[in-house]
LUMZA-440547 format. One line per 10 residues: number of its first residue (from 0); their letters; for each residue y, x, z of N, C-alpha, C, O. Coordinates in nm, 3 decimals. Each point is the difference from the previous one (the first is absolute). Layout:
<rs>
NUM	A	Y/X/Z/Y/X/Z/Y/X/Z/Y/X/Z | ...
</rs>
This chain:
<rs>
0	RVLAPFGIFY	8.191/12.044/1.967/0.045/0.088/-0.134/-0.103/0.165/0.057/-0.007/0.045/0.114 | -0.036/-0.008/-0.199/-0.057/0.144/0.024/0.094/0.112/0.000/-0.045/0.115/0.002 | 0.153/-0.132/-0.003/0.085/0.110/-0.005/0.055/0.022/0.179/0.039/0.111/0.036 | -0.042/-0.182/0.024/0.082/-0.008/0.129/-0.089/0.101/0.080/0.069/0.080/0.063 | -0.196/-0.064/-0.050/-0.074/0.063/0.063/-0.002/0.187/-0.028/-0.006/0.087/0.087 | 0.015/-0.069/-0.223/-0.005/0.112/-0.035/0.127/0.068/-0.051/0.009/0.117/-0.040 | 0.114/-0.233/0.050/0.122/0.054/-0.081/0.055/0.153/0.026/0.038/0.080/-0.086 | -0.044/-0.062/0.217/0.096/0.142/0.043/-0.091/0.106/-0.032/0.031/0.119/0.003 | -0.137/-0.162/-0.031/-0.107/0.141/-0.065/0.025/0.015/-0.146/0.049/0.099/-0.056 | -0.086/-0.201/0.007/0.008/0.040/-0.172/0.117/-0.036/-0.075/-0.002/0.011/-0.123
10	TSLPRVADGE	0.109/-0.055/0.189/0.122/0.005/-0.034/0.082/0.133/0.016/0.109/0.029/-0.048 | -0.186/0.038/0.123/0.077/0.130/0.044/-0.063/0.110/-0.091/0.064/0.089/-0.056 | -0.206/-0.108/0.049/-0.100/0.114/-0.070/0.075/0.042/-0.126/0.029/0.119/-0.010 | 0.006/-0.203/-0.087/0.084/0.069/-0.118/0.116/0.100/0.045/0.050/0.080/-0.079 | -0.018/-0.089/0.188/0.130/0.092/0.019/-0.013/0.124/0.081/0.084/0.090/0.007 | -0.252/-0.098/0.078/-0.009/0.138/0.058/0.006/0.117/-0.088/0.049/0.100/0.053 | -0.082/-0.090/-0.157/-0.003/0.125/-0.101/0.139/-0.008/-0.066/0.038/0.095/-0.067 | 0.041/-0.204/0.083/0.141/0.010/-0.071/0.089/0.053/0.065/-0.032/0.054/0.106 | 0.169/-0.052/-0.148/0.104/0.038/0.109/0.052/-0.136/0.074/0.100/0.004/0.072 | -0.161/-0.105/-0.090/0.053/-0.121/0.074/-0.061/0.008/0.139/-0.115/0.040/0.018
20	QPFLHISASF	0.200/-0.081/0.088/-0.028/-0.036/0.123/-0.101/-0.123/0.009/0.041/-0.111/-0.033 | -0.192/0.129/0.085/-0.080/-0.124/-0.049/0.042/-0.132/0.126/0.002/-0.118/-0.035 | 0.030/0.159/0.182/-0.003/-0.081/0.085/0.137/-0.063/0.028/0.047/-0.015/0.112 | 0.019/-0.026/-0.245/0.104/-0.079/0.038/0.016/-0.121/0.125/0.089/-0.012/0.085 | -0.212/-0.073/-0.110/0.014/-0.126/0.075/-0.105/0.017/0.119/-0.045/-0.111/0.027 | -0.002/0.196/0.043/-0.081/-0.012/0.097/0.044/-0.026/0.137/0.110/0.040/0.038 | -0.201/-0.116/0.051/0.056/-0.018/0.133/-0.124/0.097/0.085/-0.116/-0.035/-0.024 | 0.128/0.118/0.093/-0.104/0.064/0.033/0.087/0.097/0.112/0.123/0.002/0.009 | -0.201/0.063/0.059/0.045/0.113/0.100/-0.033/0.100/-0.046/-0.115/0.031/-0.033 | 0.274/0.075/0.022/-0.053/0.121/-0.057/0.054/0.089/0.114/0.085/-0.035/0.083
30	PDTSPRLISD	-0.142/0.145/-0.090/0.046/0.134/0.114/0.149/0.001/-0.016/0.053/-0.038/-0.104 | 0.023/0.087/0.223/0.090/0.056/-0.018/0.030/0.123/0.006/-0.007/0.077/0.095 | 0.063/-0.052/-0.260/-0.024/0.125/-0.027/0.156/0.042/-0.020/0.022/0.084/-0.087 | 0.077/-0.129/0.153/0.141/-0.002/-0.016/0.049/0.177/0.014/-0.054/0.050/0.099 | 0.114/0.018/-0.152/0.064/0.139/0.080/0.069/-0.017/0.082/0.091/-0.083/0.009 | -0.141/0.198/0.098/0.073/0.003/0.146/0.095/0.132/0.026/-0.008/0.102/-0.070 | 0.067/-0.111/0.141/0.092/0.143/0.025/-0.096/0.104/0.042/-0.100/-0.025/0.066 | 0.139/0.157/-0.113/-0.049/0.134/0.049/-0.058/-0.022/0.147/0.067/-0.031/0.098 | -0.178/0.048/-0.101/-0.081/-0.034/0.166/-0.112/0.119/0.004/-0.043/0.047/-0.105 | 0.003/-0.008/0.215/-0.045/0.106/0.061/-0.163/-0.082/0.014/-0.101/0.069/0.010
40	DPSEDFILIP	0.096/-0.221/-0.012/-0.059/-0.090/0.034/-0.119/-0.005/-0.123/0.038/-0.043/-0.109 | -0.185/0.088/0.123/-0.104/0.009/-0.096/-0.037/-0.143/-0.081/-0.053/-0.012/-0.111 | 0.112/-0.120/0.231/-0.062/-0.088/-0.072/0.118/-0.079/-0.085/-0.015/-0.120/-0.022 | 0.110/0.176/-0.015/0.111/-0.023/-0.102/-0.058/0.000/-0.148/-0.083/0.087/-0.028 | 0.128/-0.190/-0.081/-0.062/0.005/-0.083/0.060/0.062/-0.112/-0.059/0.008/-0.107 | 0.188/0.042/0.127/0.092/0.045/-0.110/0.082/0.123/0.110/-0.008/-0.002/0.123 | 0.070/0.082/-0.186/0.106/0.090/0.036/0.083/-0.025/-0.101/-0.028/-0.013/-0.120 | 0.146/0.007/0.184/0.141/-0.012/-0.104/0.074/0.109/0.026/0.029/0.027/0.116 | 0.012/0.051/-0.222/0.063/0.126/-0.008/0.129/-0.030/-0.063/0.000/-0.025/-0.120 | 0.110/0.024/0.187/0.145/-0.024/-0.063/0.016/0.088/-0.116/-0.041/0.115/0.014
50	SVQYTSALYS	0.089/-0.144/-0.117/0.069/0.080/-0.127/0.102/-0.040/-0.057/0.033/-0.118/-0.016 | 0.046/0.252/-0.034/0.144/-0.063/-0.043/-0.038/-0.125/-0.117/0.065/-0.105/0.001 | -0.154/0.124/-0.082/0.017/-0.078/-0.139/-0.071/-0.175/0.081/0.046/-0.114/-0.010 | -0.175/0.167/0.087/-0.058/-0.134/0.010/-0.068/0.046/0.132/0.023/0.106/0.058 | -0.110/-0.202/-0.018/-0.108/0.024/0.125/-0.120/-0.016/-0.044/-0.043/-0.099/-0.060 | -0.034/0.229/0.099/-0.151/0.007/-0.092/-0.038/-0.019/0.127/0.059/0.048/0.096 | -0.185/-0.140/-0.089/-0.127/-0.031/0.096/-0.115/0.090/-0.041/-0.023/0.008/-0.121 | -0.041/0.051/0.192/-0.133/0.077/-0.010/-0.088/-0.101/0.087/0.038/-0.054/0.104 | -0.162/0.040/-0.163/-0.101/-0.068/0.066/-0.040/0.106/0.104/0.001/0.119/-0.029 | -0.038/-0.168/0.156/-0.061/0.066/0.084/-0.102/-0.057/0.048/-0.092/0.079/0.021
60	QFHSYQPYRE	0.066/-0.203/0.008/-0.122/-0.037/0.056/-0.026/-0.136/-0.096/0.083/-0.073/-0.054 | -0.190/0.069/0.053/-0.085/-0.148/-0.091/-0.078/-0.077/0.071/-0.069/-0.083/-0.058 | 0.065/0.101/0.238/-0.061/-0.060/0.052/0.033/-0.165/0.009/-0.087/-0.071/0.047 | 0.217/0.009/-0.094/0.017/-0.139/0.004/-0.092/-0.054/-0.098/-0.023/-0.121/0.015 | -0.054/0.196/-0.140/-0.086/-0.066/-0.085/-0.139/-0.008/0.031/-0.082/-0.032/-0.086 | 0.041/0.068/0.244/-0.116/0.025/0.062/-0.063/-0.161/-0.009/-0.110/-0.030/-0.045 | 0.204/-0.056/0.097/-0.081/-0.136/0.019/-0.066/-0.020/-0.121/-0.120/-0.025/0.010 | 0.183/0.030/-0.154/-0.077/-0.034/-0.127/-0.090/0.097/-0.030/-0.083/-0.044/-0.080 | 0.063/0.167/0.112/-0.086/0.097/-0.009/-0.145/-0.047/0.059/-0.115/0.016/-0.041 | 0.151/-0.058/0.117/-0.124/-0.054/0.104/-0.033/-0.139/-0.070/-0.120/-0.023/-0.014
70	ILDSLDPARL	0.195/-0.059/-0.025/-0.077/-0.081/-0.095/-0.049/0.021/-0.129/-0.084/-0.078/-0.044 | 0.125/0.178/-0.028/-0.024/0.052/-0.099/-0.136/0.081/0.013/-0.088/-0.007/-0.085 | 0.080/0.092/0.209/-0.131/0.011/0.010/-0.145/-0.079/0.041/-0.119/0.031/-0.001 | 0.189/-0.138/0.033/-0.112/-0.097/0.073/-0.045/-0.058/-0.151/-0.117/-0.038/0.007 | 0.171/0.021/-0.134/-0.058/-0.052/-0.092/-0.107/0.065/-0.077/-0.002/0.117/-0.038 | -0.089/-0.207/0.020/-0.135/0.051/-0.066/0.016/-0.055/-0.160/0.007/-0.116/-0.039 | -0.005/0.233/-0.035/0.062/0.005/-0.166/-0.086/-0.093/-0.039/0.051/-0.097/-0.057 | -0.200/0.098/0.075/-0.104/-0.089/-0.055/0.024/-0.141/0.034/-0.029/-0.085/-0.085 | 0.076/0.052/0.193/0.025/-0.144/0.058/0.112/-0.067/-0.058/0.007/-0.120/-0.025 | 0.086/0.214/0.006/0.159/-0.019/-0.058/-0.021/-0.049/-0.126/0.056/-0.103/-0.039
80	VDLYFEYQPA	-0.163/0.193/-0.058/-0.031/-0.053/-0.143/-0.073/-0.117/-0.031/0.028/-0.076/-0.093 | -0.136/0.060/0.183/-0.090/-0.113/0.046/0.092/-0.128/-0.017/-0.020/-0.097/-0.074 | 0.130/0.120/0.162/0.096/-0.131/0.015/0.069/-0.007/-0.094/0.023/-0.117/-0.029 | 0.035/0.207/-0.051/0.077/0.050/-0.148/-0.086/-0.107/-0.105/0.048/-0.091/-0.068 | -0.177/0.129/0.079/-0.062/-0.092/-0.124/-0.031/-0.125/0.042/-0.028/-0.084/-0.085 | 0.028/0.057/0.197/-0.023/-0.128/0.062/0.116/-0.084/-0.078/-0.026/-0.090/-0.080 | 0.159/0.132/0.113/0.142/-0.080/-0.053/0.035/0.047/-0.125/0.111/-0.031/-0.042 | -0.196/0.112/-0.039/0.039/0.069/-0.122/0.050/-0.109/-0.105/0.094/0.025/-0.076 | -0.168/-0.164/0.076/0.032/-0.098/-0.112/0.156/-0.031/0.045/0.086/-0.012/-0.088 | -0.048/-0.001/0.235/0.153/-0.026/0.045/0.095/0.092/-0.046/0.112/-0.020/-0.048
90	FEQAWIDLGM	-0.177/0.133/0.070/0.131/0.106/-0.012/0.031/0.000/-0.121/0.121/-0.005/-0.023 | -0.216/0.009/-0.097/-0.017/-0.010/-0.151/0.108/-0.151/-0.048/0.085/0.011/-0.088 | -0.105/-0.122/0.150/0.052/-0.113/-0.050/0.205/0.031/0.061/0.103/-0.031/-0.060 | -0.121/0.095/0.185/0.109/0.005/0.035/0.117/0.094/-0.062/0.120/-0.022/-0.013 | -0.212/0.155/-0.027/0.067/0.051/-0.131/0.032/-0.022/-0.116/0.095/0.054/-0.055 | -0.168/-0.133/0.005/0.019/-0.102/-0.123/0.115/-0.106/0.036/0.093/-0.014/-0.080 | -0.098/-0.050/0.183/0.123/-0.055/0.015/0.135/0.077/0.017/0.107/-0.053/-0.032 | -0.112/0.166/0.077/0.115/0.078/-0.005/0.061/0.051/-0.105/0.106/0.062/-0.005 | -0.204/-0.101/-0.105/0.053/0.034/-0.132/-0.045/0.170/-0.062/0.046/0.058/-0.098 | -0.135/-0.017/0.185/-0.044/0.134/-0.037/-0.136/-0.001/-0.066/-0.110/0.010/0.055
100	VDTDFQSRLI	0.140/-0.024/-0.194/-0.149/-0.039/-0.105/-0.030/0.132/-0.069/-0.105/0.023/-0.061 | 0.215/0.070/0.079/-0.052/0.158/-0.076/-0.092/0.061/0.080/-0.058/0.095/-0.053 | 0.029/-0.118/0.160/-0.158/0.065/0.044/-0.032/-0.109/0.121/0.078/-0.083/0.047 | -0.210/0.108/-0.014/-0.068/-0.074/0.111/0.052/0.049/0.134/0.064/0.105/0.013 | -0.091/-0.174/0.068/0.066/0.047/0.148/-0.085/0.130/0.100/0.054/0.061/0.093 | -0.191/-0.042/-0.138/-0.072/0.075/0.037/0.039/0.138/-0.073/-0.004/0.098/0.074 | 0.036/-0.079/-0.191/0.026/0.093/-0.081/0.152/0.072/0.065/0.025/0.119/0.021 | 0.035/-0.205/-0.008/0.134/0.019/0.083/-0.002/0.054/0.113/0.077/0.092/0.027 | -0.171/-0.143/0.065/-0.024/0.037/0.141/-0.069/0.178/-0.034/0.041/0.098/0.061 | -0.105/-0.096/-0.125/-0.085/0.130/-0.049/0.127/0.115/-0.039/0.028/0.107/0.055
110	EVIDHLLAFE	0.028/-0.172/-0.163/0.134/0.092/-0.036/0.090/0.047/0.125/0.039/0.116/0.012 | -0.011/-0.215/0.076/0.061/0.021/0.103/-0.061/0.091/0.105/0.067/0.086/0.057 | -0.171/-0.104/-0.037/-0.090/0.089/0.097/0.001/0.141/-0.051/0.017/0.093/0.078 | -0.037/-0.071/-0.220/0.008/0.131/-0.059/0.119/0.057/0.037/-0.002/0.105/0.065 | 0.128/-0.169/-0.104/0.146/0.046/0.027/-0.005/0.045/0.117/0.006/0.123/0.003 | -0.015/-0.186/0.123/-0.022/0.047/0.110/-0.092/0.127/0.054/0.024/0.070/0.099 | -0.122/-0.060/-0.178/-0.090/0.085/0.044/0.059/0.152/-0.087/-0.040/0.112/0.033 | 0.121/-0.130/-0.124/0.053/0.120/-0.084/0.099/0.044/0.062/0.049/0.097/-0.058 | 0.027/-0.141/0.194/0.070/0.039/0.097/-0.027/0.120/0.073/-0.098/0.012/0.073 | 0.209/0.101/-0.097/-0.038/0.152/0.085/0.117/-0.010/0.069/0.105/0.014/-0.062
120	PPEQVPQLIR	-0.102/-0.037/0.195/0.113/0.050/0.103/0.096/0.104/-0.018/-0.031/0.118/-0.012 | 0.128/-0.153/0.012/0.101/0.142/-0.049/-0.033/0.105/0.134/-0.026/-0.033/0.116 | 0.034/0.143/-0.162/-0.010/0.132/0.103/0.081/-0.008/0.106/-0.051/0.009/0.112 | 0.187/-0.026/-0.125/0.083/-0.014/0.129/0.027/-0.131/0.028/0.000/-0.078/-0.095 | 0.026/0.026/0.230/0.041/-0.106/0.017/0.142/-0.091/-0.064/0.107/0.013/0.058 | -0.116/-0.079/-0.148/0.105/-0.031/-0.048/0.096/-0.031/0.078/-0.014/-0.075/0.097 | 0.152/0.148/-0.142/0.147/-0.100/0.067/0.036/-0.122/-0.067/-0.038/-0.038/-0.111 | 0.138/-0.037/0.212/0.028/-0.120/-0.039/0.159/0.003/-0.009/0.071/0.058/0.082 | -0.031/-0.122/-0.181/0.145/-0.015/-0.008/0.037/-0.160/0.031/-0.073/-0.091/-0.038 | 0.192/0.071/0.108/0.047/-0.155/-0.007/0.149/-0.014/-0.064/0.108/-0.018/0.056
130	PEVLYEFSDP	-0.139/0.032/-0.185/0.119/-0.047/-0.080/0.119/-0.130/0.021/0.123/0.004/0.006 | -0.228/-0.125/0.004/0.035/-0.126/0.060/-0.037/-0.037/0.120/0.029/0.058/0.104 | -0.118/-0.194/-0.121/-0.050/-0.058/0.113/-0.175/0.084/0.016/-0.050/0.036/0.107 | -0.003/-0.023/-0.224/-0.125/0.032/0.046/-0.011/0.159/-0.047/0.065/0.061/-0.085 | -0.199/-0.005/0.193/-0.025/0.145/-0.036/-0.048/0.024/-0.161/-0.045/-0.100/-0.056 | 0.049/0.202/-0.006/-0.064/0.034/-0.100/-0.026/0.173/-0.012/0.073/0.090/0.040 | -0.212/-0.080/-0.116/-0.009/0.120/-0.013/0.115/0.114/-0.041/0.071/-0.019/-0.099 | -0.058/0.130/0.173/0.110/0.092/-0.072/-0.032/0.037/-0.115/0.087/-0.019/-0.085 | -0.217/0.084/0.039/-0.050/0.048/-0.106/-0.009/-0.129/-0.141/-0.089/-0.085/-0.015 | 0.167/0.099/-0.041/0.001/-0.106/-0.086/-0.151/-0.034/-0.059/-0.039/-0.116/-0.011
140	ALEQASWGHK	-0.051/0.247/-0.030/-0.146/-0.021/-0.034/-0.059/-0.128/0.076/-0.045/-0.102/-0.053 | 0.058/0.133/0.199/-0.070/-0.046/0.096/0.071/-0.163/-0.020/-0.073/-0.099/-0.012 | 0.201/0.093/0.010/0.052/-0.153/-0.011/-0.035/-0.054/-0.124/-0.004/-0.122/0.018 | -0.025/0.147/-0.135/-0.073/-0.045/-0.107/-0.143/-0.041/0.019/-0.071/-0.056/-0.083 | 0.037/0.096/0.214/-0.150/-0.019/-0.041/-0.013/-0.157/0.034/0.085/-0.075/0.049 | -0.238/0.043/-0.095/-0.053/-0.152/0.012/0.023/-0.043/0.162/-0.020/0.080/0.092 | 0.058/-0.199/-0.074/0.002/-0.035/0.138/-0.115/0.001/0.066/0.013/-0.020/0.121 | -0.148/0.040/-0.170/-0.131/0.021/0.071/0.010/0.155/0.031/-0.047/0.040/0.107 | 0.097/0.034/-0.180/-0.001/0.135/0.038/0.109/0.048/0.110/-0.023/0.095/0.075 | 0.156/-0.176/-0.070/0.064/-0.005/0.096/-0.044/-0.050/0.109/0.051/0.051/0.099
150	LLMRIGPEHS	-0.117/-0.121/-0.081/-0.057/-0.094/0.125/-0.112/0.146/0.054/0.005/0.031/0.120 | -0.081/0.034/-0.194/-0.105/0.096/0.023/0.096/0.116/0.076/-0.028/0.056/0.106 | 0.143/-0.036/-0.184/0.077/0.128/0.063/0.050/-0.070/0.150/0.045/0.070/0.090 | -0.055/-0.181/-0.082/0.117/-0.038/0.126/-0.088/-0.022/0.112/0.044/0.006/0.114 | -0.184/-0.035/-0.142/-0.104/-0.002/0.120/-0.073/0.127/0.022/-0.098/-0.009/0.074 | 0.124/0.118/-0.119/-0.037/0.121/0.029/-0.110/0.064/-0.052/-0.083/-0.078/-0.048 | 0.052/0.208/0.041/-0.118/0.048/-0.063/-0.134/-0.055/0.026/-0.089/-0.033/-0.079 | 0.094/0.031/0.187/-0.131/-0.048/0.112/-0.027/-0.142/-0.069/-0.077/-0.001/-0.096 | 0.129/-0.105/0.135/0.010/-0.111/-0.027/-0.021/-0.048/-0.139/-0.067/-0.096/-0.038 | 0.148/0.194/-0.040/0.009/-0.037/-0.156/-0.203/0.082/-0.049/-0.074/-0.045/-0.088
160	NAVQQKLAAV	0.053/0.126/0.152/-0.134/0.067/-0.043/-0.072/-0.115/0.039/-0.073/-0.045/-0.088 | 0.075/-0.029/0.223/-0.096/-0.078/0.035/-0.018/-0.151/-0.121/-0.101/-0.057/-0.042 | 0.231/0.036/0.022/0.051/-0.107/-0.098/-0.087/0.040/-0.132/-0.070/-0.086/-0.054 | 0.077/0.209/0.006/-0.060/0.025/-0.150/-0.142/-0.013/0.059/-0.062/-0.087/-0.061 | -0.025/0.158/0.181/-0.115/0.003/-0.028/-0.051/-0.153/0.029/-0.096/-0.038/-0.067 | 0.137/-0.025/0.134/-0.019/-0.180/-0.016/0.006/-0.069/-0.117/-0.095/-0.073/-0.027 | 0.199/0.080/-0.060/-0.005/-0.013/-0.120/-0.090/0.042/-0.104/-0.035/-0.078/-0.088 | -0.012/0.222/0.095/-0.106/0.075/-0.085/-0.116/-0.075/0.023/-0.074/-0.036/-0.091 | 0.053/0.007/0.227/-0.153/-0.120/0.011/0.025/-0.123/-0.023/-0.099/-0.072/-0.018 | 0.216/0.017/0.014/0.002/-0.165/-0.050/-0.018/0.034/-0.146/-0.091/-0.059/-0.058
170	RAELLNGAEN	0.167/0.148/-0.012/-0.010/0.015/-0.122/-0.149/0.008/-0.060/-0.042/-0.064/-0.096 | -0.018/0.145/0.164/-0.148/0.040/-0.041/-0.092/-0.127/-0.003/-0.069/-0.033/-0.096 | 0.079/-0.039/0.224/-0.043/-0.128/0.019/0.021/-0.111/-0.114/-0.089/-0.072/-0.046 | 0.230/0.073/0.010/0.050/-0.115/-0.115/-0.049/0.036/-0.115/-0.005/-0.084/-0.089 | -0.045/0.224/0.063/-0.068/0.020/-0.150/-0.138/-0.036/0.032/-0.061/-0.075/-0.076 | 0.007/0.119/0.179/-0.150/-0.023/0.025/-0.044/-0.160/-0.018/-0.087/-0.049/-0.072 | 0.176/-0.010/0.161/0.012/-0.191/0.006/0.017/-0.045/-0.136/-0.052/-0.106/-0.035 | 0.123/0.181/-0.048/0.021/-0.043/-0.146/-0.125/0.022/-0.073/-0.045/-0.080/-0.083 | -0.012/0.195/0.117/-0.108/0.021/-0.105/-0.126/-0.083/0.031/-0.078/-0.042/-0.085 | 0.068/0.022/0.250/-0.114/-0.094/0.041/0.027/-0.151/-0.057/-0.094/-0.075/-0.027
180	TAP	0.259/0.028/0.009/-0.008/-0.139/-0.026/0.018/-0.042/-0.160/0.021/-0.115/-0.036 | -0.032/0.238/-0.059/0.026/-0.005/-0.126/-0.119/-0.092/-0.048/-0.113/0.000/0.049 | 0.170/-0.103/-0.185/-0.110/-0.047/-0.013/-0.140/0.083/-0.087/-0.110/-0.057/-0.008
</rs>
């Protein structure tokens, strides 16, 4: 069945630009970005500042995402899109199998890329609160952002800029490849 190899990618795609968390069932190793106590150690990911009403966490370092950044930097957009076009029929069929008949997979992919390219990082490092188990952005407007925009905030401005640059290159290759493969 074609669904298995591409499952996480295309089942997550519709959610990235929406409010839902896309990666609910993924088995992968993610960086440890749990907040830590106040420290003078520059290698800490977060600084926790106690407050009367809540604990706010300020991002201080984004270094834990560096291994993923190195993978991103190593990707060639042209080769990535060539690979996509090689498997495009499988992506489209899996998309249809999921009941996504309102639009084709590639249109949704470009829509999500456009959504991520529209992201502008906040001027100030966002504060986090922990009202229950999970951390949330203390600014309600940031908390209402799409999951994709929240991820770009989480990884920091340097990494999010690199992601956007790579996505822009992939988008250009997708559109160029679509023009070259059109009947």
